[in-house]
KEDORO-295786 format. One line per field, with one value per residue (C-alpha): residue in three letters; z, x, y. Coordinates in Angstrom, 1 decimal, always signed. Example, Ala and Ser with C-alpha at 12.3 -4.5 7.8 and 13.67 -1.06 7.14 Angstrom:
# residues 2
r: c(ALA; SER)
w: c(+7.8; +7.1)
u: c(+12.3; +13.7)
v: c(-4.5; -1.1)
This chain:
# residues 256
r: c(MET; LEU; ARG; TYR; TYR; LYS; GLN; LEU; GLN; LEU; SER; PHE; PHE; LEU; GLY; ILE; MET; ILE; ILE; ILE; LEU; ILE; SER; CYS; ASN; THR; SER; ARG; ASN; ILE; MET; PHE; LYS; SER; GLU; GLY; GLN; ASP; THR; ILE; SER; LYS; LEU; VAL; PHE; SER; SER; ASP; SER; ASP; VAL; TYR; GLY; HIS; ARG; ILE; ALA; ALA; ASP; ASP; ARG; ILE; ARG; ILE; ARG; PHE; LEU; ASN; ASN; ILE; ASP; LEU; GLU; LYS; ASN; ASN; LEU; SER; SER; ILE; GLY; THR; SER; SER; ILE; GLU; GLU; SER; GLY; PHE; LEU; VAL; ASP; TYR; SER; GLY; MET; VAL; THR; LEU; PRO; ILE; ILE; GLY; ARG; THR; ASP; LEU; GLY; GLY; LEU; THR; ARG; LEU; ASP; ALA; ALA; ARG; LYS; LEU; GLU; LEU; LEU; TYR; SER; LYS; TYR; ILE; VAL; ASN; PRO; ILE; ILE; ASP; VAL; ILE; ILE; ILE; ASN; LEU; SER; VAL; SER; VAL; LEU; GLY; GLU; VAL; ARG; MET; PRO; GLY; SER; TYR; LYS; LEU; ASP; LYS; GLU; ASN; THR; THR; LEU; ILE; GLU; VAL; LEU; ALA; MET; ALA; GLY; GLY; PRO; THR; GLU; TYR; GLY; LYS; ILE; TYR; ASN; ILE; LYS; ILE; ILE; ARG; GLY; ASN; LEU; LYS; SER; PRO; GLN; ILE; ILE; GLU; VAL; ASP; LEU; GLY; LYS; THR; ASN; SER; LEU; LYS; LYS; PRO; ASP; ILE; ILE; ILE; GLN; ASP; LYS; ASP; ILE; VAL; TYR; VAL; GLU; PRO; VAL; LYS; ASN; LYS; LEU; ARG; GLY; ALA; THR; ILE; ALA; GLY; LEU; SER; PRO; TYR; PHE; ILE; VAL; LEU; THR; SER; ILE; SER; THR; LEU; ILE; LEU; ALA; PHE; SER; ALA; ILE; LYS)
w: c(+50.1; +50.1; +46.4; +45.7; +47.8; +45.7; +42.5; +43.9; +44.8; +41.3; +39.8; +41.9; +41.1; +37.4; +37.7; +39.7; +37.0; +34.3; +36.4; +36.8; +33.1; +32.1; +34.8; +33.4; +30.1; +31.9; +30.9; +27.2; +27.4; +27.7; +24.3; +23.3; +26.2; +26.0; +25.1; +25.2; +21.7; +22.0; +22.5; +25.6; +26.8; +29.7; +28.5; +30.3; +30.8; +30.3; +30.1; +26.4; +24.0; +21.5; +18.0; +15.6; +11.9; +9.7; +6.6; +3.4; +2.5; +0.0; +0.1; +1.8; +0.5; +0.4; -0.2; -1.5; -0.7; -2.2; +0.7; -1.4; -3.3; -6.7; -9.3; -11.8; -14.3; -14.4; -15.0; -18.0; -16.8; -16.5; -16.8; -13.2; -10.6; -7.1; -5.6; -7.1; -5.7; -2.3; -1.9; -3.8; -2.3; -4.3; -3.7; -3.2; -5.1; -3.9; -5.0; -3.2; -6.4; -6.6; -9.8; -9.4; -11.7; -13.9; -12.6; -13.1; -11.3; -8.2; -5.7; -2.2; -0.5; +2.9; +3.2; +6.1; +5.0; +5.6; +3.4; +0.8; +0.8; +0.3; -2.6; -4.2; -3.8; -5.7; -8.5; -8.8; -8.8; -12.4; -13.3; -10.5; -8.8; -5.1; -4.4; -0.7; -0.4; +2.5; +2.3; +4.4; +4.9; +5.1; +5.9; +9.3; +11.8; +15.1; +16.5; +20.1; +21.7; +25.0; +28.0; +26.3; +25.8; +22.0; +20.7; +17.0; +14.4; +14.4; +11.9; +13.1; +11.9; +12.9; +13.2; +16.8; +18.3; +22.0; +23.7; +25.9; +22.8; +21.3; +24.5; +24.5; +20.9; +22.2; +25.1; +27.6; +29.6; +31.3; +35.1; +34.3; +32.3; +33.6; +33.2; +34.9; +32.1; +28.7; +25.8; +22.5; +19.9; +17.2; +14.0; +12.2; +14.0; +13.4; +15.7; +17.3; +19.7; +22.8; +24.9; +28.3; +29.7; +33.3; +33.3; +37.0; +37.9; +38.4; +36.2; +33.3; +33.8; +33.6; +30.2; +28.4; +24.9; +24.3; +20.6; +18.7; +15.3; +12.2; +12.5; +16.2; +18.3; +21.7; +24.1; +27.5; +29.4; +31.7; +35.4; +36.9; +38.9; +35.7; +34.3; +37.4; +37.3; +33.6; +34.3; +37.1; +35.0; +32.2; +34.6; +35.8; +33.2; +34.3; +37.9; +36.8; +34.8; +37.7; +40.1; +37.8; +37.3; +41.0; +41.7; +39.1; +40.6; +44.0; +42.7; +40.8; +43.9; +46.0; +43.6; +43.7)
u: c(+103.4; +99.7; +99.9; +101.1; +98.2; +95.8; +97.3; +97.0; +93.4; +92.7; +94.2; +92.0; +88.9; +89.5; +90.0; +86.7; +84.9; +86.2; +85.0; +81.6; +81.2; +82.2; +80.0; +77.0; +77.5; +77.1; +73.4; +74.4; +75.7; +72.1; +70.6; +66.9; +65.8; +62.1; +60.6; +57.2; +56.2; +57.2; +54.4; +55.5; +53.6; +54.3; +53.9; +51.0; +51.2; +48.0; +47.0; +46.4; +49.3; +49.9; +50.7; +52.6; +52.3; +54.6; +53.0; +55.0; +56.2; +58.5; +62.2; +61.2; +62.9; +60.9; +61.7; +59.2; +59.3; +57.2; +56.7; +55.3; +58.7; +57.3; +60.0; +59.1; +61.5; +59.8; +56.5; +58.0; +56.7; +60.0; +63.8; +64.0; +64.1; +62.8; +66.3; +66.4; +62.9; +63.8; +67.2; +66.9; +65.1; +62.7; +62.7; +59.4; +59.3; +57.9; +54.4; +54.3; +54.8; +57.2; +58.3; +58.0; +58.8; +55.9; +53.2; +55.2; +54.5; +52.3; +51.0; +51.9; +52.1; +50.3; +49.8; +51.1; +53.3; +50.4; +48.0; +50.7; +51.2; +47.5; +47.4; +50.4; +49.0; +45.9; +47.9; +50.3; +47.4; +46.7; +50.0; +50.7; +48.4; +47.7; +50.8; +51.7; +53.7; +55.6; +56.6; +59.5; +60.5; +64.2; +65.1; +63.5; +65.9; +66.3; +69.0; +70.1; +72.0; +73.2; +74.3; +74.4; +77.4; +77.2; +75.4; +74.5; +71.9; +70.4; +68.3; +65.0; +64.5; +60.9; +58.2; +57.3; +60.7; +60.5; +62.4; +64.0; +65.3; +66.6; +68.5; +69.9; +71.2; +73.1; +74.6; +72.2; +72.4; +75.7; +75.9; +75.4; +72.1; +68.8; +66.7; +63.8; +63.7; +64.4; +63.2; +61.7; +61.7; +59.3; +57.9; +58.9; +61.9; +60.5; +57.7; +58.5; +56.5; +58.6; +57.6; +59.2; +59.6; +60.4; +62.0; +62.7; +59.1; +58.0; +54.9; +57.2; +58.8; +55.3; +54.8; +58.2; +56.7; +57.1; +57.0; +59.7; +58.7; +60.8; +63.3; +62.6; +65.4; +66.0; +68.0; +69.3; +70.0; +73.1; +72.7; +73.7; +76.6; +78.3; +77.9; +79.4; +82.3; +82.9; +82.8; +85.3; +87.6; +87.3; +88.2; +91.4; +93.6; +92.2; +93.1; +96.6; +96.9; +95.5; +97.9; +100.9; +99.9; +99.6; +103.0; +104.7; +103.1; +104.4; +107.8; +108.1; +107.0; +109.6; +112.3; +111.3)
v: c(-50.7; -49.6; -48.9; -52.5; -54.0; -51.9; -53.3; -56.8; -56.2; -54.8; -58.0; -60.2; -58.0; -58.4; -62.1; -62.5; -60.5; -62.9; -65.8; -64.4; -63.6; -67.1; -68.7; -66.9; -68.8; -72.2; -72.4; -72.2; -75.7; -76.9; -77.7; -77.4; -75.1; -74.7; -71.4; -69.9; -70.8; -74.5; -77.1; -79.0; -82.0; -84.3; -87.9; -89.6; -93.3; -95.3; -98.9; -98.7; -99.4; -96.7; -97.9; -95.6; -96.1; -94.0; -92.6; -92.7; -89.2; -87.5; -88.7; -91.9; -95.0; -98.2; -101.9; -104.4; -108.1; -110.9; -113.2; -116.1; -116.2; -115.3; -115.2; -112.5; -113.9; -117.2; -115.5; -113.8; -110.4; -108.7; -109.2; -107.9; -110.7; -110.7; -110.0; -106.5; -105.8; -107.1; -105.5; -102.2; -99.3; -97.2; -93.4; -91.6; -88.3; -85.0; -85.9; -89.2; -91.2; -94.1; -96.0; -99.8; -102.7; -103.9; -101.5; -98.3; -95.0; -95.6; -93.2; -94.4; -91.0; -90.7; -94.5; -96.6; -99.5; -101.9; -99.9; -99.6; -103.4; -104.0; -101.5; -103.1; -106.6; -105.4; -103.8; -106.8; -109.3; -108.3; -110.0; -112.4; -114.9; -114.0; -111.9; -111.5; -108.3; -106.7; -103.0; -101.9; -98.2; -98.3; -94.7; -94.3; -92.8; -91.0; -88.7; -89.3; -86.4; -85.2; -87.3; -90.7; -92.9; -93.1; -90.0; -90.1; -90.9; -94.4; -96.3; -97.6; -101.2; -101.2; -98.6; -99.2; -98.7; -97.5; -94.8; -97.5; -99.3; -96.1; -95.2; -98.7; -98.2; -95.2; -97.1; -95.7; -92.4; -91.5; -90.9; -87.2; -87.7; -86.5; -89.6; -87.8; -85.1; -86.7; -84.6; -85.9; -83.1; -84.0; -82.4; -79.2; -77.7; -74.2; -75.0; -78.4; -80.5; -81.2; -84.3; -84.5; -88.0; -89.0; -92.4; -92.1; -93.0; -96.5; -96.2; -95.5; -98.9; -100.4; -98.9; -98.7; -98.5; -94.8; -94.9; -93.0; -91.5; -91.0; -88.0; -87.6; -86.1; -87.6; -85.4; -86.3; -83.1; -83.0; -82.5; -79.1; -80.7; -81.7; -78.2; -76.7; -79.2; -78.4; -74.7; -75.0; -77.1; -74.6; -71.8; -73.5; -71.7; -68.4; -69.1; -69.9; -66.7; -64.7; -66.2; -65.6; -62.0; -61.5; -63.1; -60.9; -57.8; -58.7; -59.6; -56.4; -54.4; -56.1; -55.2; -51.5)
């Protein structure tokens, strides 16, 4: 009988070792863990409003609108009407150049959309009287990951989109999301800047205009309680197997 108890103890020991090994992997469920080489900054709220202006870069796609409703066809300058200029996007190449109707290849790289609009107004004024131009960058986007209700990639309809607005697009944080430690990953992913935002403080509510930039990644980390619950739920099959093995050992021992 002593031998059978030792076998039972061995089974439980092996089961416990499996549980410990799997539990050690819980932290792997957390994405974007900060390391020594990452640039981490706590966002400081001030009374001044920060204004973000995206600068046109390679692979951007821009749209041009003539706000004073100039019809290029009526001016006999081109067979391309304003609808194609307003609705179609123009791709910026690797050198910052973009090919536009009438004026041809134009360097817009490194300009904000307002600076680009002023430059285009000057170029188009050679052919059109007092053009009023609006430049729209149509490929601005942000990725929202982690504990939000609808994670995914979202287009930014405007340059100065706030973190609050982006979280609202994704349905807001779930009940398991750490609103006191939201990470914004920005820049080159090989050496990113990581901004940690605490939305649990009242001063963050006074200044909700945390401006999101193009290609930012917003990550809402899960609380530890959820990770523990998920781990326990994941270990349930192992408990069942362990119990079954122990039962078989006892049954086999009773038969002998």
